[in-house]
N, CA, C and O atoms as a GROMACS GRO file, in nm:
protein
  352
    1MET      N    1  -3.786  -9.507  17.232
    1MET     CA    2  -3.898  -9.589  17.295
    1MET      C    3  -3.870  -9.729  17.276
    1MET      O    4  -3.902  -9.806  17.368
    2GLU      N    5  -3.814  -9.777  17.166
    2GLU     CA    6  -3.780  -9.918  17.146
    2GLU      C    7  -3.666  -9.968  17.243
    2GLU      O    8  -3.666 -10.080  17.294
    3HIS      N    9  -3.576  -9.878  17.259
    3HIS     CA   10  -3.477  -9.918  17.359
    3HIS      C   11  -3.526  -9.948  17.499
    3HIS      O   12  -3.480 -10.040  17.566
    4TYR      N   13  -3.617  -9.868  17.539
    4TYR     CA   14  -3.683  -9.877  17.672
    4TYR      C   15  -3.760 -10.012  17.678
    4TYR      O   16  -3.748 -10.085  17.777
    5GLN      N   17  -3.840 -10.045  17.570
    5GLN     CA   18  -3.914 -10.171  17.567
    5GLN      C   19  -3.812 -10.294  17.573
    5GLN      O   20  -3.837 -10.399  17.633
    6HIS      N   21  -3.705 -10.270  17.510
    6HIS     CA   22  -3.606 -10.384  17.513
    6HIS      C   23  -3.545 -10.403  17.653
    6HIS      O   24  -3.524 -10.516  17.696
    7GLN      N   25  -3.520 -10.302  17.718
    7GLN     CA   26  -3.465 -10.299  17.852
    7GLN      C   27  -3.573 -10.367  17.947
    7GLN      O   28  -3.541 -10.453  18.030
    8GLN      N   29  -3.700 -10.324  17.930
    8GLN     CA   30  -3.800 -10.376  18.014
    8GLN      C   31  -3.820 -10.528  17.998
    8GLN      O   32  -3.843 -10.603  18.093
    9TYR      N   33  -3.810 -10.569  17.863
    9TYR     CA   34  -3.823 -10.707  17.833
    9TYR      C   35  -3.711 -10.794  17.898
    9TYR      O   36  -3.735 -10.901  17.955
   10ARG      N   37  -3.593 -10.742  17.884
   10ARG     CA   38  -3.480 -10.806  17.954
   10ARG      C   39  -3.492 -10.813  18.101
   10ARG      O   40  -3.452 -10.912  18.162
   11HIS      N   41  -3.545 -10.710  18.161
   11HIS     CA   42  -3.568 -10.713  18.314
   11HIS      C   43  -3.676 -10.812  18.341
   11HIS      O   44  -3.657 -10.890  18.434
   12GLU      N   45  -3.779 -10.820  18.277
   12GLU     CA   46  -3.880 -10.916  18.310
   12GLU      C   47  -3.828 -11.065  18.288
   12GLU      O   48  -3.863 -11.155  18.364
   13ASN      N   49  -3.749 -11.086  18.186
   13ASN     CA   50  -3.687 -11.228  18.172
   13ASN      C   51  -3.590 -11.244  18.288
   13ASN      O   52  -3.593 -11.351  18.348
   14ASP      N   53  -3.507 -11.152  18.325
   14ASP     CA   54  -3.421 -11.178  18.426
   14ASP      C   55  -3.487 -11.202  18.563
   14ASP      O   56  -3.440 -11.282  18.644
   15THR      N   57  -3.604 -11.125  18.587
   15THR     CA   58  -3.685 -11.149  18.719
   15THR      C   59  -3.743 -11.286  18.712
   15THR      O   60  -3.738 -11.360  18.811
   16GLN      N   61  -3.797 -11.323  18.598
   16GLN     CA   62  -3.856 -11.462  18.591
   16GLN      C   63  -3.764 -11.567  18.616
   16GLN      O   64  -3.798 -11.665  18.682
   17HIS      N   65  -3.641 -11.552  18.566
   17HIS     CA   66  -3.528 -11.658  18.580
   17HIS      C   67  -3.482 -11.665  18.723
   17HIS      O   68  -3.448 -11.771  18.775
   18TYR      N   69  -3.482 -11.536  18.791
   18TYR     CA   70  -3.440 -11.535  18.930
   18TYR      C   71  -3.546 -11.597  19.023
   18TYR      O   72  -3.512 -11.670  19.116
   19HIS      N   73  -3.667 -11.568  18.997
   19HIS     CA   74  -3.784 -11.622  19.082
   19HIS      C   75  -3.814 -11.771  19.050
   19HIS      O   76  -3.873 -11.840  19.132
   20SER      N   77  -3.775 -11.815  18.941
   20SER     CA   78  -3.803 -11.962  18.907
   20SER      C   79  -3.693 -12.053  18.972
   20SER      O   80  -3.703 -12.176  18.964
   21GLY      N   81  -3.599 -11.997  19.031
   21GLY     CA   82  -3.503 -12.079  19.098
   21GLY      C   83  -3.394 -12.140  19.008
   21GLY      O   84  -3.326 -12.236  19.043
   22GLY      N   85  -3.379 -12.073  18.878
   22GLY     CA   86  -3.292 -12.124  18.793
   22GLY      C   87  -3.142 -12.111  18.837
   22GLY      O   88  -3.110 -12.054  18.941
   23SER      N   89  -3.059 -12.165  18.756
   23SER     CA   90  -2.913 -12.150  18.796
   23SER      C   91  -2.874 -12.015  18.773
   23SER      O   92  -2.943 -11.943  18.702
   24GLY      N   93  -2.759 -11.969  18.831
   24GLY     CA   94  -2.705 -11.833  18.800
   24GLY      C   95  -2.660 -11.778  18.936
   24GLY      O   96  -2.625 -11.852  19.028
   25ASP      N   97  -2.663 -11.654  18.942
   25ASP     CA   98  -2.609 -11.569  19.052
   25ASP      C   99  -2.721 -11.532  19.148
   25ASP      O  100  -2.693 -11.458  19.243
   26GLY      N  101  -2.840 -11.575  19.132
   26GLY     CA  102  -2.944 -11.531  19.220
   26GLY      C  103  -2.920 -11.567  19.365
   26GLY      O  104  -2.836 -11.652  19.396
   27GLU      N  105  -2.988 -11.507  19.446
   27GLU     CA  106  -2.968 -11.530  19.591
   27GLU      C  107  -3.035 -11.649  19.637
   27GLU      O  108  -3.148 -11.674  19.597
   28VAL      N  109  -2.969 -11.730  19.725
   28VAL     CA  110  -3.018 -11.851  19.778
   28VAL      C  111  -3.096 -11.818  19.902
   28VAL      O  112  -3.043 -11.747  19.988
   29THR      N  113  -3.209 -11.860  19.917
   29THR     CA  114  -3.302 -11.824  20.027
   29THR      C  115  -3.257 -11.892  20.155
   29THR      O  116  -3.191 -11.996  20.152
   30LEU      N  117  -3.292 -11.833  20.263
   30LEU     CA  118  -3.263 -11.897  20.395
   30LEU      C  119  -3.325 -12.032  20.417
   30LEU      O  120  -3.266 -12.118  20.484
   31GLY      N  121  -3.442 -12.051  20.363
   31GLY     CA  122  -3.502 -12.181  20.367
   31GLY      C  123  -3.432 -12.287  20.287
   31GLY      O  124  -3.425 -12.403  20.328
   32THR      N  125  -3.381 -12.248  20.175
   32THR     CA  126  -3.298 -12.339  20.105
   32THR      C  127  -3.166 -12.386  20.174
   32THR      O  128  -3.128 -12.503  20.173
   33TRP      N  129  -3.098 -12.284  20.234
   33TRP     CA  130  -2.979 -12.315  20.306
   33TRP      C  131  -3.004 -12.408  20.423
   33TRP      O  132  -2.922 -12.494  20.452
   34ILE      N  133  -3.123 -12.391  20.494
   34ILE     CA  134  -3.162 -12.467  20.611
   34ILE      C  135  -3.185 -12.614  20.560
   34ILE      O  136  -3.134 -12.710  20.617
   35ILE      N  137  -3.262 -12.625  20.452
   35ILE     CA  138  -3.282 -12.763  20.398
   35ILE      C  139  -3.152 -12.834  20.364
   35ILE      O  140  -3.129 -12.949  20.401
   36VAL      N  141  -3.069 -12.760  20.294
   36VAL     CA  142  -2.938 -12.817  20.242
   36VAL      C  143  -2.859 -12.863  20.365
   36VAL      O  144  -2.801 -12.972  20.363
   37LEU      N  145  -2.855 -12.784  20.468
   37LEU     CA  146  -2.763 -12.812  20.589
   37LEU      C  147  -2.828 -12.926  20.666
   37LEU      O  148  -2.757 -13.009  20.723
   38LEU      N  149  -2.960 -12.933  20.670
   38LEU     CA  150  -3.031 -13.051  20.731
   38LEU      C  151  -2.990 -13.176  20.656
   38LEU      O  152  -2.950 -13.277  20.713
   39LEU      N  153  -3.003 -13.165  20.528
   39LEU     CA  154  -2.977 -13.294  20.443
   39LEU      C  155  -2.841 -13.342  20.449
   39LEU      O  156  -2.815 -13.462  20.444
   40ILE      N  157  -2.742 -13.242  20.462
   40ILE     CA  158  -2.594 -13.292  20.465
   40ILE      C  159  -2.558 -13.327  20.598
   40ILE      O  160  -2.443 -13.367  20.616
   41ALA      N  161  -2.640 -13.320  20.701
   41ALA     CA  162  -2.618 -13.359  20.830
   41ALA      C  163  -2.641 -13.524  20.841
   41ALA      O  164  -2.592 -13.591  20.932
   42ILE      N  165  -2.712 -13.571  20.749
   42ILE     CA  166  -2.747 -13.716  20.748
   42ILE      C  167  -2.645 -13.799  20.680
   42ILE      O  168  -2.625 -13.780  20.560
   43PRO      N  169  -2.577 -13.894  20.748
   43PRO     CA  170  -2.468 -13.970  20.685
   43PRO      C  171  -2.519 -14.045  20.558
   43PRO      O  172  -2.638 -14.074  20.548
   44ILE      N  173  -2.436 -14.072  20.470
   44ILE     CA  174  -2.447 -14.120  20.339
   44ILE      C  175  -2.543 -14.025  20.241
   44ILE      O  176  -2.510 -14.000  20.125
   45LEU      N  177  -2.644 -13.984  20.292
   45LEU     CA  178  -2.730 -13.890  20.215
   45LEU      C  179  -2.661 -13.769  20.182
   45LEU      O  180  -2.686 -13.705  20.080
   46ASN      N  181  -2.566 -13.732  20.274
   46ASN     CA  182  -2.492 -13.605  20.254
   46ASN      C  183  -2.406 -13.614  20.132
   46ASN      O  184  -2.388 -13.512  20.065
   47ILE      N  185  -2.355 -13.721  20.100
   47ILE     CA  186  -2.262 -13.736  19.970
   47ILE      C  187  -2.350 -13.729  19.853
   47ILE      O  188  -2.309 -13.674  19.751
   48ILE      N  189  -2.467 -13.780  19.860
   48ILE     CA  190  -2.546 -13.790  19.735
   48ILE      C  191  -2.605 -13.653  19.711
   48ILE      O  192  -2.617 -13.613  19.596
   49VAL      N  193  -2.644 -13.574  19.821
   49VAL     CA  194  -2.695 -13.429  19.814
   49VAL      C  195  -2.585 -13.350  19.758
   49VAL      O  196  -2.608 -13.273  19.664
   50LEU      N  197  -2.470 -13.360  19.805
   50LEU     CA  198  -2.355 -13.277  19.765
   50LEU      C  199  -2.320 -13.305  19.618
   50LEU      O  200  -2.284 -13.212  19.545
   51LEU      N  201  -2.329 -13.426  19.574
   51LEU     CA  202  -2.297 -13.461  19.435
   51LEU      C  203  -2.408 -13.401  19.345
   51LEU      O  204  -2.376 -13.346  19.240
   52VAL      N  205  -2.534 -13.408  19.381
   52VAL     CA  206  -2.644 -13.355  19.308
   52VAL      C  207  -2.629 -13.201  19.300
   52VAL      O  208  -2.646 -13.143  19.194
   53LEU      N  209  -2.598 -13.140  19.406
   53LEU     CA  210  -2.577 -12.986  19.408
   53LEU      C  211  -2.464 -12.950  19.329
   53LEU      O  212  -2.469 -12.852  19.254
   54ALA      N  213  -2.348 -13.029  19.340
   54ALA     CA  214  -2.227 -12.985  19.272
   54ALA      C  215  -2.238 -12.999  19.126
   54ALA      O  216  -2.182 -12.916  19.054
   55PHE      N  217  -2.308 -13.101  19.072
   55PHE     CA  218  -2.303 -13.130  18.931
   55PHE      C  219  -2.427 -13.107  18.864
   55PHE      O  220  -2.432 -13.122  18.742
   56GLY      N  221  -2.540 -13.067  18.935
   56GLY     CA  222  -2.668 -13.043  18.874
   56GLY      C  223  -2.679 -12.904  18.829
   56GLY      O  224  -2.583 -12.827  18.834
   57ASP      N  225  -2.798 -12.869  18.783
   57ASP     CA  226  -2.836 -12.730  18.733
   57ASP      C  227  -2.882 -12.648  18.851
   57ASP      O  228  -3.002 -12.625  18.866
   58HIS      N  229  -2.786 -12.601  18.938
   58HIS     CA  230  -2.834 -12.525  19.051
   58HIS      C  231  -2.765 -12.393  19.051
   58HIS      O  232  -2.687 -12.359  18.962
   59ASN      N  233  -2.800 -12.311  19.164
   59ASN     CA  234  -2.733 -12.180  19.182
   59ASN      C  235  -2.587 -12.196  19.193
   59ASN      O  236  -2.536 -12.297  19.242
   60ILE      N  237  -2.520 -12.098  19.147
   60ILE     CA  238  -2.369 -12.110  19.147
   60ILE      C  239  -2.322 -12.112  19.300
   60ILE      O  240  -2.223 -12.179  19.331
   61SER      N  241  -2.389 -12.041  19.392
   61SER     CA  242  -2.345 -12.051  19.529
   61SER      C  243  -2.354 -12.191  19.584
   61SER      O  244  -2.262 -12.240  19.649
   62LEU      N  245  -2.466 -12.255  19.559
   62LEU     CA  246  -2.486 -12.392  19.601
   62LEU      C  247  -2.385 -12.494  19.539
   62LEU      O  248  -2.338 -12.589  19.601
   63LYS      N  249  -2.359 -12.463  19.415
   63LYS     CA  250  -2.261 -12.554  19.333
   63LYS      C  251  -2.120 -12.536  19.396
   63LYS      O  252  -2.045 -12.632  19.413
   64ASN      N  253  -2.088 -12.418  19.427
   64ASN     CA  254  -1.951 -12.394  19.487
   64ASN      C  255  -1.944 -12.448  19.629
   64ASN      O  256  -1.844 -12.508  19.668
   65PHE      N  257  -2.047 -12.427  19.703
   65PHE     CA  258  -2.055 -12.488  19.839
   65PHE      C  259  -2.040 -12.642  19.846
   65PHE      O  260  -1.970 -12.702  19.927
   66ALA      N  261  -2.118 -12.701  19.743
   66ALA     CA  262  -2.113 -12.845  19.740
   66ALA      C  263  -1.975 -12.899  19.692
   66ALA      O  264  -1.927 -13.002  19.739
   67LYS      N  265  -1.916 -12.829  19.600
   67LYS     CA  266  -1.784 -12.872  19.548
   67LYS      C  267  -1.674 -12.857  19.666
   67LYS      O  268  -1.588 -12.943  19.686
   68ALA      N  269  -1.686 -12.744  19.738
   68ALA     CA  270  -1.591 -12.718  19.844
   68ALA      C  271  -1.608 -12.831  19.955
   68ALA      O  272  -1.511 -12.882  20.010
   69SER      N  273  -1.732 -12.864  19.982
   69SER     CA  274  -1.762 -12.958  20.086
   69SER      C  275  -1.711 -13.097  20.044
   69SER      O  276  -1.658 -13.169  20.129
   70LEU      N  277  -1.723 -13.136  19.920
   70LEU     CA  278  -1.678 -13.263  19.863
   70LEU      C  279  -1.521 -13.275  19.874
   70LEU      O  280  -1.462 -13.376  19.913
   71ILE      N  281  -1.464 -13.157  19.832
   71ILE     CA  282  -1.319 -13.157  19.843
   71ILE      C  283  -1.268 -13.172  19.989
   71ILE      O  284  -1.167 -13.239  20.010
   72ILE      N  285  -1.330 -13.116  20.085
   72ILE     CA  286  -1.306 -13.121  20.220
   72ILE      C  287  -1.325 -13.266  20.276
   72ILE      O  288  -1.250 -13.311  20.362
   73ILE      N  289  -1.428 -13.335  20.225
   73ILE     CA  290  -1.456 -13.465  20.268
   73ILE      C  291  -1.344 -13.558  20.219
   73ILE      O  292  -1.290 -13.640  20.293
   74VAL      N  293  -1.312 -13.539  20.086
   74VAL     CA  294  -1.213 -13.631  20.026
   74VAL      C  295  -1.076 -13.607  20.100
   74VAL      O  296  -1.009 -13.703  20.137
   75ILE      N  297  -1.037 -13.484  20.120
   75ILE     CA  298  -0.906 -13.458  20.191
   75ILE      C  299  -0.916 -13.531  20.333
   75ILE      O  300  -0.825 -13.605  20.370
   76GLY      N  301  -1.024 -13.509  20.407
   76GLY     CA  302  -1.044 -13.564  20.532
   76GLY      C  303  -1.026 -13.716  20.534
   76GLY      O  304  -0.962 -13.772  20.622
   77PHE      N  305  -1.086 -13.782  20.432
   77PHE     CA  306  -1.085 -13.917  20.413
   77PHE      C  307  -0.935 -13.974  20.401
   77PHE      O  308  -0.892 -14.068  20.469
   78PHE      N  309  -0.864 -13.908  20.307
   78PHE     CA  310  -0.732 -13.941  20.277
   78PHE      C  311  -0.634 -13.915  20.399
   78PHE      O  312  -0.543 -13.994  20.425
   79LEU      N  313  -0.658 -13.802  20.469
   79LEU     CA  314  -0.580 -13.773  20.584
   79LEU      C  315  -0.607 -13.875  20.690
   79LEU      O  316  -0.511 -13.917  20.756
   80THR      N  317  -0.726 -13.920  20.713
   80THR     CA  318  -0.759 -14.020  20.798
   80THR      C  319  -0.687 -14.166  20.769
   80THR      O  320  -0.643 -14.239  20.857
   81LEU      N  321  -0.684 -14.188  20.646
   81LEU     CA  322  -0.612 -14.304  20.598
   81LEU      C  323  -0.469 -14.304  20.624
   81LEU      O  324  -0.406 -14.402  20.663
   82LEU      N  325  -0.418 -14.177  20.596
   82LEU     CA  326  -0.272 -14.152  20.622
   82LEU      C  327  -0.227 -14.158  20.766
   82LEU      O  328  -0.121 -14.212  20.797
   83ILE      N  329  -0.307 -14.102  20.853
   83ILE     CA  330  -0.268 -14.095  20.992
   83ILE      C  331  -0.293 -14.232  21.068
   83ILE      O  332  -0.216 -14.274  21.154
   84ARG      N  333  -0.411 -14.298  21.028
   84ARG     CA  334  -0.451 -14.417  21.096
   84ARG      C  335  -0.381 -14.538  21.029
   84ARG      O  336  -0.355 -14.641  21.090
   85GLY      N  337  -0.352 -14.518  20.899
   85GLY     CA  338  -0.302 -14.630  20.820
   85GLY      C  339  -0.419 -14.719  20.785
   85GLY      O  340  -0.534 -14.690  20.818
   86CYS      N  341  -0.389 -14.824  20.719
   86CYS     CA  342  -0.500 -14.934  20.695
   86CYS      C  343  -0.517 -15.037  20.782
   86CYS      O  344  -0.578 -15.138  20.750
   87ASN      N  345  -0.458 -15.019  20.913
   87ASN     CA  346  -0.474 -15.122  21.016
   87ASN      C  347  -0.599 -15.090  21.091
   87ASN      O  348  -0.618 -14.978  21.140
   88TYR      N  349  -0.681 -15.183  21.099
   88TYR     CA  350  -0.813 -15.165  21.176
   88TYR      C  351  -0.815 -15.284  21.285
   88TYR      O  352  -0.910 -15.296  21.363
   0.00000   0.00000   0.00000
């Protein structure tokens, strides 16, 4: 009986953590993805949003998405400098 109560307690805590939007492996909702994609479509704000998502206490999927996006932006920036040079 005690083992069952311990499992039920763990399940309730896991469920609360998941529904509270805490960090971890919980599923990111469609609404959250829409908001994130709209915010990163705005110049300058996109860098701020990606930095907050990458280094804040967010879902692991959002953190990885933000880190990958920042890496792509940095690579694109340096490739642009390399191809165009510093001549403007």
